[in-house]
C-alpha positions as CSV (number, residue, x, y, z in Angstrom):
1,X,19.9,-7.8,-6.6
2,X,20.7,-6.6,-3.0
3,X,22.9,-3.6,-3.6
4,X,21.0,-1.3,-1.3
5,X,21.7,-3.6,1.7
6,X,25.3,-2.5,1.5
7,X,24.2,0.8,3.1
8,X,23.9,0.5,6.9
9,X,21.0,3.0,7.3
10,X,18.9,1.3,4.6
11,X,19.4,-2.1,6.3
12,X,18.3,-0.7,9.6
13,X,15.3,1.0,8.1
14,X,14.4,-2.1,6.1
15,X,14.4,-4.3,9.1
16,X,12.2,-2.0,11.2
17,X,9.8,-1.4,8.3
18,X,9.4,-5.1,7.6
19,X,8.6,-5.9,11.2
20,X,6.0,-3.2,11.4
21,X,4.5,-4.2,8.0
22,X,4.1,-7.8,9.2
23,X,2.1,-6.5,12.2
24,X,0.1,-4.2,9.9
25,X,-0.9,-7.0,7.5
26,X,-2.0,-9.1,10.5
27,X,-4.3,-6.3,11.4
28,X,-5.5,-5.6,7.9
29,X,-6.6,-9.2,7.5
30,X,-8.1,-9.4,11.0
31,X,-9.8,-6.0,10.6
32,X,-11.3,-6.8,7.2
33,X,-12.7,-10.1,8.5
34,X,-14.0,-8.3,11.6
35,X,-15.8,-5.7,9.5
36,X,-17.4,-8.4,7.4
37,X,-18.4,-10.4,10.5
38,X,-20.1,-7.4,12.0
39,X,-21.9,-6.1,8.9
40,X,-22.0,-8.9,6.3
41,X,-21.7,-6.2,3.7
42,X,-19.1,-5.5,1.0
43,X,-20.1,-1.8,1.2
44,X,-18.6,-1.5,4.7
45,X,-15.4,-3.2,3.5
46,X,-15.1,-0.5,0.9
47,X,-16.2,2.2,3.3
48,X,-13.5,1.2,5.8
49,X,-10.8,1.3,3.1
50,X,-12.2,4.7,1.9
51,X,-12.1,6.3,5.4
52,X,-8.5,5.1,6.0
53,X,-7.4,6.7,2.7
54,X,-9.6,9.8,2.9
55,X,-7.2,11.8,5.2
56,X,-4.4,10.9,2.7
57,X,-6.4,12.6,0.0
58,X,-7.0,15.7,2.2
59,X,-3.7,16.1,4.0
60,X,-0.9,14.3,2.1
61,X,0.1,17.5,0.1
62,X,0.7,19.3,3.4
63,X,2.6,16.2,4.5
64,X,4.8,16.6,1.4
65,X,5.6,20.3,2.3
66,X,6.6,19.2,5.8
67,X,8.8,16.4,4.4
68,X,10.8,19.0,2.5
69,X,11.0,21.6,5.3
70,X,11.1,19.5,8.5
71,X,13.2,16.5,9.7
72,X,11.7,13.6,7.8
73,X,12.8,11.1,10.4
74,X,11.0,12.9,13.3
75,X,7.9,13.3,11.3
76,X,7.9,9.6,10.5
77,X,8.4,8.7,14.2
78,X,5.4,10.8,15.2
79,X,3.3,9.1,12.6
80,X,4.3,5.7,14.0
81,X,3.3,6.7,17.5
82,X,-0.2,7.6,16.4
83,X,-0.7,4.4,14.4
84,X,0.5,2.4,17.4
85,X,-2.1,4.1,19.6
86,X,-5.0,3.3,17.1
87,X,-4.0,-0.4,17.0
88,X,-3.8,-0.5,20.8
89,X,-7.2,1.2,21.1
90,X,-8.8,-1.4,18.8
91,X,-7.3,-4.2,20.8
92,X,-8.7,-2.7,24.0
93,X,-12.2,-2.3,22.5
94,X,-12.1,-6.0,21.4
95,X,-10.8,-7.1,24.9
96,X,-13.7,-5.2,26.5
97,X,-16.2,-6.8,24.0
98,X,-17.7,-3.4,23.1
99,X,-16.3,-2.9,19.6
100,X,-18.7,-1.7,16.9
101,X,-18.2,-1.0,13.3
102,X,-18.2,2.8,13.8
103,X,-15.2,2.4,16.2
104,X,-13.3,0.7,13.5
105,X,-14.2,3.4,10.9
106,X,-13.1,6.2,13.3
107,X,-9.8,4.5,14.1
108,X,-9.1,3.8,10.4
109,X,-9.6,7.5,9.7
110,X,-7.1,8.4,12.5
111,X,-4.6,5.9,11.1
112,X,-5.0,7.5,7.6
113,X,-4.4,10.9,9.1
114,X,-1.0,9.7,10.5
115,X,-0.1,8.1,7.2
116,X,-0.8,11.3,5.3
117,X,2.2,12.9,7.1
118,X,4.3,9.8,7.5
119,X,4.0,8.6,3.9
120,X,5.7,11.5,2.1
121,X,8.4,11.6,4.8
122,X,9.0,7.9,4.3
123,X,9.1,8.0,0.5
124,X,11.4,11.0,0.5
125,X,13.7,9.5,3.2
126,X,14.6,6.4,1.2
127,X,16.7,8.3,-1.5
128,X,18.7,9.8,1.4
129,X,19.8,6.3,2.5
130,X,21.4,5.2,-0.7
131,X,23.3,6.6,-3.7
132,X,21.2,7.6,-6.7
133,X,22.5,4.7,-8.8
134,X,21.1,2.2,-6.3
135,X,17.7,4.0,-5.9
136,X,15.7,1.7,-8.1
137,X,17.1,-1.3,-6.2
138,X,16.2,0.4,-2.9
139,X,12.7,1.0,-4.1
140,X,12.3,-2.6,-5.2
141,X,13.8,-4.0,-1.9
142,X,11.5,-1.7,0.0
143,X,8.6,-3.2,-1.9
144,X,9.9,-6.6,-1.1
145,X,9.7,-6.0,2.7
146,X,6.1,-4.8,2.3
147,X,5.2,-7.9,0.4
148,X,7.1,-10.3,2.5
149,X,4.9,-8.9,5.2
150,X,1.9,-9.4,3.0
151,X,2.7,-13.1,2.9
152,X,3.8,-13.5,6.5
153,X,1.2,-11.3,8.1
154,X,-1.9,-13.2,6.8
155,X,-0.2,-16.6,7.6
156,X,0.5,-15.4,11.2
157,X,-3.2,-14.4,11.4
158,X,-4.3,-17.9,10.3
159,X,-1.8,-19.4,12.7
160,X,-3.1,-17.3,15.5
161,X,-6.6,-18.5,14.8
162,X,-5.5,-22.1,14.9
163,X,-3.4,-21.7,18.1
164,X,-6.1,-19.7,20.0
165,X,-8.8,-22.2,19.0
166,X,-6.7,-25.1,20.4
167,X,-6.2,-23.1,23.6
168,X,-10.0,-22.8,23.9
169,X,-10.3,-19.1,22.8
170,X,-12.8,-17.9,20.1
171,X,-12.2,-16.1,16.8
172,X,-12.7,-12.6,18.1
173,X,-10.1,-13.2,20.8
174,X,-7.6,-14.4,18.2
175,X,-8.3,-11.2,16.1
176,X,-7.7,-9.2,19.3
177,X,-4.2,-10.8,19.6
178,X,-3.4,-9.6,16.0
179,X,-4.3,-6.0,16.9
180,X,-2.2,-6.1,20.0
181,X,0.8,-7.6,18.2
182,X,0.5,-4.9,15.5
183,X,0.7,-2.3,18.3
184,X,3.9,-3.9,19.6
185,X,5.4,-4.0,16.2
186,X,5.6,-0.2,16.0
187,X,8.0,-0.3,18.9
188,X,10.6,-2.0,16.6
189,X,10.2,0.5,13.8
190,X,10.4,3.5,16.1
191,X,13.6,2.2,17.6
192,X,15.1,1.6,14.2
193,X,14.2,5.1,13.0
194,X,15.9,6.5,16.0
195,X,19.0,4.5,15.1
196,X,19.4,6.1,11.7
197,X,22.5,8.3,11.1
198,X,21.0,10.3,8.3
199,X,21.0,14.0,9.2
200,X,18.3,16.6,8.4
201,X,19.6,19.4,6.3
202,X,17.2,22.4,6.6
203,X,16.2,24.2,3.3
204,X,18.3,27.3,2.5
205,X,15.1,29.4,2.4
206,X,11.8,28.6,3.9
207,X,8.7,30.0,2.3
208,X,5.2,29.9,3.7
209,X,3.1,26.7,3.5
210,X,1.0,28.0,0.7
211,X,4.0,29.1,-1.4
212,X,5.8,25.8,-0.9
213,X,2.7,23.8,-1.9
214,X,2.1,25.9,-5.0
215,X,5.8,25.5,-6.1
216,X,5.4,21.7,-5.8
217,X,2.2,21.7,-7.8
218,X,3.8,24.0,-10.4
219,X,6.8,21.8,-10.7
220,X,4.6,18.8,-11.5
221,X,2.4,20.7,-13.8
222,X,5.3,21.8,-16.0
223,X,6.7,18.2,-16.3
224,X,4.3,16.3,-18.7
225,X,5.8,12.9,-17.9
226,X,5.3,13.4,-14.2
227,X,1.7,14.4,-14.8
228,X,1.2,11.3,-16.9
229,X,2.7,9.0,-14.4
230,X,0.5,10.4,-11.6
231,X,-2.6,9.9,-13.7
232,X,-1.5,6.4,-14.5
233,X,-1.0,5.7,-10.8
234,X,-4.4,7.0,-9.9
235,X,-6.1,4.9,-12.5
236,X,-4.2,1.8,-11.5
237,X,-5.1,2.0,-7.8
238,X,-8.7,3.1,-8.5
239,X,-9.3,0.0,-10.7
240,X,-6.7,-2.5,-9.6
241,X,-6.6,-2.6,-5.8
242,X,-10.3,-3.5,-5.2
243,X,-9.4,-7.1,-5.9
244,X,-7.5,-7.1,-2.6
245,X,-10.3,-5.3,-0.8
246,X,-12.9,-7.9,-1.9
247,X,-10.8,-11.0,-1.2
248,X,-13.0,-11.7,2.0
249,X,-16.0,-11.7,-0.3
250,X,-14.4,-14.3,-2.6
251,X,-13.4,-16.4,0.4
252,X,-16.9,-16.3,1.9
253,X,-19.3,-16.1,-1.0
254,X,-17.4,-17.7,-3.9
255,X,-15.4,-20.4,-2.2
256,X,-17.8,-20.7,0.8
257,X,-14.9,-20.8,3.3
258,X,-13.8,-18.8,6.3
259,X,-11.0,-16.6,7.6
260,X,-8.2,-19.1,7.0
261,X,-9.1,-19.2,3.2
262,X,-9.0,-15.4,3.1
263,X,-5.5,-15.3,4.7
264,X,-4.5,-18.0,2.2
265,X,-5.6,-15.9,-0.8
266,X,-3.8,-12.8,0.6
267,X,-0.7,-14.8,1.1
268,X,-0.6,-16.0,-2.6
269,X,-1.1,-12.4,-3.8
270,X,1.8,-11.3,-1.5
271,X,4.0,-14.2,-2.8
272,X,3.5,-12.9,-6.4
273,X,4.4,-9.4,-5.3
274,X,7.7,-10.6,-3.8
275,X,8.5,-12.3,-7.1
276,X,7.7,-9.0,-9.0
277,X,9.7,-6.9,-6.6
278,X,12.7,-9.3,-6.8
279,X,12.5,-9.0,-10.6
280,X,12.7,-5.2,-10.5
281,X,15.5,-5.4,-7.9
282,X,17.5,-7.7,-10.2
283,X,16.9,-5.4,-13.2
284,X,17.7,-2.2,-11.4
285,X,17.6,0.8,-13.7
286,X,17.0,-0.4,-17.2
287,X,15.9,1.1,-20.6
288,X,12.2,1.6,-21.5
289,X,11.0,1.3,-17.9
290,X,7.8,3.2,-18.8
291,X,7.0,0.9,-21.7
292,X,7.5,-2.1,-19.5
293,X,5.1,-0.7,-16.9
294,X,2.4,-0.2,-19.5
295,X,2.7,-3.6,-21.0
296,X,2.6,-5.3,-17.6
297,X,-0.4,-3.2,-16.5
298,X,-2.4,-4.5,-19.5
299,X,-1.4,-8.0,-18.5
300,X,-2.5,-7.2,-14.9
301,X,-5.9,-6.2,-16.2
302,X,-6.3,-9.5,-18.1
303,X,-5.2,-11.5,-15.0
304,X,-7.8,-9.8,-12.9
305,X,-10.5,-10.7,-15.4
306,X,-9.3,-14.3,-15.1
307,X,-9.4,-14.2,-11.3
308,X,-13.0,-12.8,-11.3
309,X,-14.1,-15.6,-13.6
310,X,-12.4,-18.5,-11.7
311,X,-14.3,-20.8,-9.4
312,X,-11.4,-23.2,-8.8
313,X,-9.2,-22.6,-5.8
314,X,-5.9,-23.8,-7.3
315,X,-6.5,-21.7,-10.4
316,X,-7.3,-18.6,-8.3
317,X,-4.1,-19.1,-6.3
318,X,-2.0,-19.2,-9.5
319,X,-3.8,-16.1,-10.9
320,X,-3.3,-14.2,-7.6
321,X,0.5,-15.0,-7.7
322,X,0.7,-13.5,-11.3
323,X,-1.5,-10.5,-10.4
324,X,0.7,-9.8,-7.4
325,X,3.8,-9.9,-9.5
326,X,2.4,-7.7,-12.2
327,X,1.1,-5.1,-9.8
328,X,4.4,-4.9,-8.0
329,X,6.4,-4.5,-11.3
330,X,4.1,-1.6,-12.3
331,X,4.2,0.0,-8.8
332,X,8.0,-0.3,-8.3
333,X,8.8,0.9,-11.9
334,X,6.6,3.9,-11.7
335,X,7.8,4.9,-8.2
336,X,11.4,4.6,-9.2
337,X,10.9,6.7,-12.3
338,X,9.2,9.5,-10.3
339,X,11.9,9.5,-7.6
340,X,14.6,9.6,-10.2
341,X,12.9,12.6,-11.9
342,X,12.3,14.6,-8.8
343,X,15.2,16.6,-7.3
344,X,15.9,16.2,-3.5
345,X,14.6,19.7,-2.6
346,X,11.3,19.0,-4.3
347,X,11.0,15.2,-3.6
348,X,8.7,15.4,-0.6
349,X,6.2,17.5,-2.5
350,X,6.4,15.5,-5.7
351,X,6.0,12.2,-3.8
352,X,3.1,13.7,-1.8
353,X,1.3,14.5,-5.1
354,X,2.1,11.0,-6.4
355,X,0.9,9.5,-3.1
356,X,-2.3,11.6,-3.4
357,X,-3.0,9.9,-6.7
358,X,-1.7,6.5,-5.8
359,X,-3.2,6.2,-2.4
360,X,-6.2,8.4,-3.2
361,X,-7.3,6.0,-6.0
362,X,-7.6,3.1,-3.5
363,X,-10.5,4.5,-1.3
364,X,-12.4,6.0,-4.1
365,X,-12.1,2.8,-6.1
366,X,-13.1,0.7,-3.0
367,X,-16.1,2.9,-2.3
368,X,-17.4,3.0,-5.8
369,X,-16.7,-0.7,-6.4
370,X,-18.2,-1.6,-3.0
371,X,-21.4,0.1,-4.0
372,X,-21.7,-1.6,-7.3
373,X,-20.7,-4.9,-5.8
374,X,-23.9,-4.8,-3.7
375,X,-25.9,-4.5,-6.9
376,X,-24.2,-6.8,-9.4
377,X,-21.7,-8.8,-7.2
378,X,-18.0,-8.5,-6.5
379,X,-16.7,-10.8,-9.2
380,X,-18.5,-8.9,-11.9
381,X,-17.2,-5.6,-10.6
382,X,-13.6,-6.9,-10.5
383,X,-13.9,-8.2,-14.0
384,X,-15.1,-4.8,-15.3
385,X,-12.2,-3.1,-13.5
386,X,-9.7,-5.5,-15.1
387,X,-11.1,-4.6,-18.6
388,X,-10.8,-0.9,-17.8
389,X,-7.2,-1.3,-16.7
390,X,-6.4,-2.7,-20.1
391,X,-8.1,0.3,-21.7
392,X,-5.9,2.7,-19.6
393,X,-2.7,0.9,-20.5
394,X,-3.6,0.9,-24.3
395,X,-4.4,4.6,-24.1
396,X,-0.9,5.4,-22.8
397,X,0.7,3.0,-25.2
398,X,-0.9,5.0,-28.0
399,X,-0.7,8.5,-26.8
400,X,2.3,8.1,-24.4
401,X,2.5,11.6,-22.8
402,X,6.1,10.8,-22.0
403,X,5.4,7.5,-20.3
404,X,6.3,5.1,-23.1
405,X,9.7,6.7,-23.6
406,X,10.7,6.9,-19.9
């Protein structure tokens, strides 16, 4: 289950990434609650998610070209510096009591710009840290660190609220501490990236940016299974991730509770994701991975429908655990298959196209669902999205396009 930890560079990278992810999830929870407190609108929650992901839609393909032609580690370090600066800027605005929603939206856009270049570099760096036979295990363990953070980060946010309240501080000051701690967490990941021993091997021949980009697009276009996986990823994130975006709405308007309940819901979803990632780490590379991903996605859609209909906290907690596990199984399986298919010299561009679909589906889905949530309510929108996820899974189970056989 932990084969990838036998590689020194992977262990170092995993520790740094996990520390940074914990800080990031503290900020995500605090920032979502801050946006809702300032605007009382699900649309602005969706807009904030959209603006953070928009630069990824616009620039991640360029980031993929750079990941194949430049030192991936240096690109990733530069991305971390920019994200650290945006977190520190938000903490300063909160400290000065001048923060407005447009500040948050602008800083989210800058963060997304940094991730557009850091994301492809990060995804294409992981296969360089382990042998190919252990790559699915490394992808799953990498998902585990992200989801360990998705449990610990919200719990630390809730703990920060409790501690600061006991010390006589108010809720905005507690959120400000979360932003400051996230900025500090980037120091750890930057140091661990500098400690990696992996060496950059320049490409034998460097073409222009346009030619490199076109060759990456052509490679994907001539591999039907890659195209199908990318379409599947886009549909999954467009429809499936809005349940996480709207958890503040469920905490506030369905359960009539506050920020601690929101962090509680996030933590249960993260716990499920850890279970799902551990399952994939244990399985490693197995037969019919594509078929497994499709079946689990259909189950994920049904679980989302159940969560949208639930009005009982303990039942919603259980459903969030199962939805988190199902989503992580789909995500880890599809990511592993794409990284196994792509050769190293093309991996940055292939992963950037995958990220464009995977990450691009999130903001578009959040924006569209946020608009409809203002008209018919967030639970109804989430239920419809769950039904559509089942339809997508059934389509690929019937038509396949190379997914079912992978």
